[in-house]
C-alpha positions as CSV (number, residue, x, y, z in Angstrom):
1,X,90.2,125.8,92.8
2,X,87.9,122.5,93.3
3,X,87.6,120.0,90.2
4,X,84.5,118.0,89.1
5,X,86.2,114.6,88.8
6,X,85.5,113.1,85.3
7,X,84.4,110.1,84.1
8,X,86.2,109.2,81.0
9,X,89.5,110.2,79.3
10,X,93.7,110.4,80.7
11,X,94.8,113.1,81.9
12,X,98.3,113.9,82.9
13,X,99.6,116.0,85.7
14,X,102.6,117.6,86.7
15,X,103.1,117.4,90.6
16,X,105.8,119.3,93.2
17,X,103.7,118.4,96.2
18,X,100.8,116.5,97.3
19,X,98.9,117.4,99.8
20,X,96.2,114.9,101.2
21,X,93.7,115.2,103.5
22,X,91.5,112.5,104.9
23,X,87.5,112.9,105.1
24,X,84.2,111.4,106.0
25,X,82.8,108.6,103.4
26,X,79.7,110.4,101.9
27,X,76.5,108.9,102.7
28,X,75.0,105.4,100.9
29,X,71.5,105.2,100.2
30,X,70.5,101.5,102.1
31,X,69.2,100.4,98.5
32,X,72.4,101.1,96.8
33,X,74.7,99.3,99.5
34,X,72.5,96.1,98.9
35,X,72.4,95.8,95.5
36,X,76.3,96.6,95.8
37,X,76.8,93.9,98.1
38,X,74.7,91.6,95.9
39,X,77.3,92.8,93.2
40,X,80.5,92.0,95.0
41,X,78.6,88.8,96.4
42,X,78.2,87.8,92.9
43,X,82.0,88.3,92.1
44,X,83.0,86.5,95.1
45,X,81.6,83.7,93.6
46,X,82.8,83.4,90.6
47,X,86.7,84.4,91.9
48,X,86.6,83.4,95.1
49,X,90.3,84.9,95.3
50,X,88.9,88.6,95.5
51,X,89.2,90.2,99.2
52,X,87.4,92.8,100.8
53,X,90.5,94.6,101.8
54,X,90.5,98.3,103.1
55,X,92.0,100.6,100.4
56,X,91.6,104.7,99.8
57,X,88.8,106.6,97.7
58,X,89.0,110.0,96.4
59,X,86.6,112.5,97.9
60,X,87.7,115.6,96.1
61,X,90.6,117.3,93.5
62,X,91.7,120.5,94.1
63,X,94.6,122.5,93.1
64,X,96.0,125.2,96.0
65,X,98.6,126.6,93.5
66,X,100.1,125.2,89.7
67,X,101.7,123.0,90.9
68,X,100.4,121.5,94.2
69,X,97.7,118.8,94.4
70,X,95.3,118.8,97.5
71,X,93.8,115.3,97.5
72,X,91.0,114.5,100.0
73,X,90.5,110.9,100.8
74,X,88.1,108.8,102.5
75,X,88.3,104.7,103.6
76,X,86.5,102.1,101.8
77,X,86.5,98.7,101.2
78,X,87.1,96.9,97.8
79,X,83.6,96.2,97.3
80,X,83.1,99.7,97.6
81,X,83.6,99.5,93.4
82,X,80.6,97.6,92.8
83,X,79.1,100.3,92.9
84,X,80.1,100.8,89.5
85,X,77.8,97.9,88.6
86,X,74.5,99.5,90.2
87,X,72.7,101.5,87.5
88,X,72.2,105.1,89.1
89,X,74.5,104.7,92.2
90,X,77.8,107.1,92.2
91,X,80.8,104.9,93.3
92,X,84.0,107.3,93.8
93,X,87.0,107.2,92.2
94,X,90.0,105.3,93.4
95,X,93.3,106.1,94.1
96,X,96.0,103.9,93.1
97,X,100.1,103.6,93.1
98,X,101.8,102.5,89.9
99,X,106.1,102.4,88.8
100,X,107.6,102.9,85.3
101,X,110.7,100.3,85.6
102,X,113.2,101.1,83.1
103,X,116.1,98.6,81.8
104,X,119.2,99.7,81.7
105,X,118.7,99.4,77.5
106,X,115.9,101.8,77.4
107,X,113.1,99.8,78.0
108,X,109.9,99.8,80.4
109,X,108.6,96.7,82.5
110,X,104.5,96.4,81.9
111,X,103.3,93.6,83.8
112,X,99.9,91.5,83.0
113,X,97.4,90.5,85.5
114,X,96.9,86.9,86.8
115,X,93.6,85.2,87.5
116,X,93.7,85.6,90.5
117,X,92.8,89.7,90.1
118,X,89.5,91.7,89.4
119,X,91.6,92.7,86.3
120,X,92.8,89.3,84.8
121,X,94.5,89.7,81.8
122,X,94.9,93.3,82.4
123,X,98.3,94.4,81.0
124,X,99.8,97.7,83.4
125,X,102.6,98.9,85.2
126,X,103.4,97.1,88.6
127,X,101.5,98.9,91.4
128,X,97.8,98.3,93.4
129,X,95.9,100.2,95.2
130,X,96.5,102.8,98.0
131,X,96.0,101.4,101.4
132,X,94.4,103.8,104.5
133,X,97.3,104.3,107.5
134,X,97.3,102.3,110.4
135,X,95.3,104.5,113.5
136,X,97.7,106.9,114.5
137,X,99.9,107.1,111.3
138,X,99.4,109.5,108.7
139,X,98.7,109.0,104.8
140,X,101.5,111.9,103.6
141,X,103.9,111.9,100.5
142,X,106.5,109.6,102.2
143,X,103.6,106.7,102.8
144,X,102.7,106.9,99.5
145,X,105.7,106.5,97.9
146,X,106.6,103.9,100.3
147,X,103.5,102.2,99.1
148,X,104.9,102.0,95.6
149,X,108.2,100.4,96.4
150,X,106.2,97.7,98.2
151,X,104.7,96.8,95.2
152,X,107.4,96.9,93.5
153,X,109.0,94.3,96.1
154,X,105.9,92.4,96.1
155,X,105.1,92.1,91.9
156,X,108.3,91.8,91.0
157,X,110.5,90.8,93.8
158,X,112.8,94.4,92.9
159,X,113.7,95.8,96.5
160,X,114.0,99.4,95.2
161,X,114.5,102.0,98.1
162,X,111.1,104.1,98.4
163,X,113.7,107.2,98.7
164,X,115.2,106.3,95.1
165,X,111.3,106.4,93.5
166,X,110.5,109.6,92.1
167,X,106.9,111.0,92.0
168,X,106.6,111.6,88.0
169,X,103.2,112.2,86.9
170,X,99.7,111.9,88.0
171,X,97.2,110.5,86.0
172,X,93.4,110.8,86.0
173,X,91.4,108.1,83.9
174,X,88.5,105.6,84.1
175,X,85.7,106.6,86.4
176,X,88.0,109.7,87.5
177,X,90.6,107.3,89.4
178,X,93.8,109.0,90.6
179,X,97.0,107.0,89.8
180,X,100.1,108.2,91.4
181,X,103.4,107.3,89.2
182,X,106.8,106.9,90.4
183,X,109.9,106.6,88.1
184,X,112.6,103.9,89.4
185,X,116.3,103.6,88.3
186,X,117.0,101.4,85.4
187,X,118.1,98.2,86.0
188,X,119.7,95.0,83.9
189,X,117.1,92.9,82.4
190,X,118.5,89.8,83.7
191,X,118.7,90.7,87.1
192,X,114.5,92.1,86.6
193,X,113.5,88.3,85.4
194,X,115.4,86.6,87.8
195,X,114.0,88.9,90.7
196,X,110.3,88.6,89.0
197,X,110.4,84.1,88.8
198,X,112.1,84.4,92.5
199,X,108.9,87.0,93.9
200,X,106.0,84.5,91.8
201,X,107.8,81.3,93.2
202,X,108.1,82.6,96.6
203,X,104.2,83.7,96.1
204,X,103.0,80.4,94.8
205,X,105.3,78.1,97.2
206,X,102.9,80.1,100.6
207,X,100.0,78.8,98.2
208,X,99.1,82.0,96.6
209,X,98.6,82.9,92.9
210,X,100.8,85.7,92.0
211,X,98.6,88.9,91.4
212,X,101.4,89.2,88.0
213,X,101.7,86.4,86.1
214,X,104.3,87.7,83.2
215,X,105.8,90.8,82.3
216,X,106.9,92.1,79.1
217,X,109.3,94.7,78.5
218,X,108.3,97.7,75.5
219,X,111.4,99.8,74.2
220,X,108.6,102.0,72.4
221,X,104.8,103.0,72.4
222,X,104.5,100.7,69.4
223,X,105.4,97.8,71.0
224,X,102.6,98.1,73.1
225,X,100.0,96.7,70.2
226,X,101.5,93.6,70.3
227,X,100.8,92.8,74.0
228,X,97.5,90.8,73.8
229,X,94.6,91.5,76.0
230,X,93.0,94.9,77.6
231,X,95.4,97.2,78.8
232,X,95.0,100.1,81.8
233,X,93.6,103.3,80.5
234,X,97.0,105.1,81.2
235,X,99.5,102.7,80.3
236,X,99.7,103.8,76.5
237,X,99.3,107.4,77.7
238,X,102.5,106.7,80.2
239,X,104.3,104.7,78.3
240,X,104.0,107.6,75.4
241,X,105.1,110.1,77.7
242,X,108.7,108.6,79.0
243,X,109.8,107.3,75.3
244,X,108.9,111.2,74.7
245,X,110.9,112.7,77.3
246,X,114.3,110.8,76.6
């Protein structure tokens, strides 16, 4: 049964299998396209680090069976989401991956977005927007797990193999955006911090500002209150689920 994607609230889904199918981007009225471009250009002037790279948006969501979810997706670029700030326009929901990275003493890594990003200061799980496949390649469960592993490596410097990540829960939140949350094997705190420091130093050595500027380890959902700044809408529900299932 197909579902209408909501605009508010957080849903958590248990899924055994994902089925992905590429779809056509819905037509955009010319006036909305012009307004979108004005909003995007203004955002880039305010933050020149913004990049209009290719990303995946969600066209539809359908339960094929009780725990098998079909996602219809389209190719867009980041500027598509400027439509969220155009009165009367409709933007498709985004698709992103993130990772619950535990420590061996039972805490979970949270990360703060840097000033170079569109969500500066926001606390969230390590992760990022899903990118469309290259020509001839497929966007499937294996590719998505690979993207989650890549985000973990790029943002935290952690070299966990994709096959060691498990799709743990799917979230649906603000703007109907879909998050694929993976669970990683636990690691010692010292190794996590060493890897993160090395990853951020490597980015700066290349003349780039890291996407994350800080990490914090939380032992319970109550610890989230000590993280100053905005939080990703899924962060509280996912952290509560993790500690509630332990």
